[in-house]
C-alpha positions, 0 to 999 in steps of 0.5 A: 243175104249172101256175099255179095259184089256191089258197086256204086256207079257216078258218070256225067249226063248228057241231058235228054239224050237218053242214047248217049246215058244208056251207052253209058251205062251199058259200059260202066256196066261192063267193066264193073263185070270185070271186077266181078261185080253182081248188083250195080247202081247208077244215079237217079234219072240218069238216062233222061237227065235231072236238073235241067227237067225242073223248066221243062213244060207238061208236053216236054216232060211227058216226051222224055217219059216212058213205061217201064214194061215195054219201054226202051230203057228198062228193054235194053237194061234188062237185056243188059243184065241177063247178058251181063248175068247182073243186076242193074239199077237204074232211074228216068222218068216213068209214064205210068199207067193211069197216064200220071209221070214219076220220078221213077228207079228201075231195077232190072234183074238178070232173070227178067224181073224189074223193081219200080221205086217212085220217089216218095219226095219228088220237087224237080218238076211241078208235073212229077208226082210223088210215089206214096209205097216203099220198095224192098225186094230180092233179088237172084243173087240172094239179098233183100234190096231197098230204094230210096232216090235222093230226097227220100233219103233224108227223112229218117222214117222212110230208111227206119221203114225200109230196115223195117221191112226187110232190106240188108241192101239199101241203093241210095241214087242222087243227083246232089252236091253243088246246090244252090240250097236255101240252107246257109250251111247246106252244100252250095255252088261250084263254079263250072269252069273249075270243073271245065278245068278238071284235066289240067287243075284236077285239085282244085275241083276235087277240093270242092268235091270233098269238101262241104259242098260234097262230100262233108255234107254227105258225112255228117248224115249218111254215115247215120242211115246207115248205122242206125238201121244196119245197112249196107248202103249203096250211094250213086250220084251224078258228076259234073255240069249238070244244066246252071249247076255241077253234082260233085260225085261221090257215089261210096258205099257203106257198112251196116256200122256206117264205116266207108267201104269204098269211095270216090271223089274224082271229077269224071265218071268213076266206080267203087267197088265192094264186097258186101261180108253178111256176118257183120250185119246180124251183129250191127248196131242199128240192127241190134237197135231194132230189137230195142224199139217200143212200137206203142210209144210211136204213134204220133209218128204217124199223125200230121203235126201240122208243120208239114209242107210239100215238098217242093215247098220246103226244097226252094223256098227262102226262109229265115231262120235255121232250115233243112233243106238238100 
């Protein structure tokens, strides 16, 4: 891996307004370019909008979706990547060649190449399918990149697989924080009035973003994904009102020891930037632990136990006792 400057972005998208959302991607990319950024990651489904999709009909989801090659959003990202000489990742609803819909993340590269990850654990809509493949690829700036979308990162095996497939940088686009979770010890809703009052009383909303509904919750598990696998993690997230919830932003860049290289809890659009030093990755704890694995012991990891459920059930179902949904 070459030394590379990366950026994690948070911005408040408009549901269904691709023109506005693409405009924000373009202006924030230009801002990042001025800071010497090589690779920039925008949030999950930031081009189409996210939380409102749970209430859309199949026809409405299909109208919002588009193909990757030849689609408006991907074409715009490719043109922007070439113009700014950057690699750019952003999320949308993909219309697959077979007619199925996916929560997908497009990574457009300045040489015209495109990588696409389909969320492995899609729950936002019954009309969207989950993907079945890991997505690890090389970018022209000289790094191997993997992508896991939001809930994908909750499953430790997914992150480990990205590391085993050679990922050095993991893009982790999200729409999270401030969620009405079935778990009584996970996040929680934020009063939308605090967001509306963010300019006159920024301390109140930023306290929520830094607390257990946002940053404190992320810090319980996200650094471990980086540390245990020796990965640089670029966490990008939505921020502000998203239908009837408030996303907490908290975009951050983590190093391969789980250390924080850059972060924000700003109540608004923001960019965090870090220069990644590959020399610390080879000696990181996680990379050394990968060498200590004993795969012959792990057969049961690839077998069903009978407790597995569809992600939509796990995410939304109210249960008695301990529960680990997000």
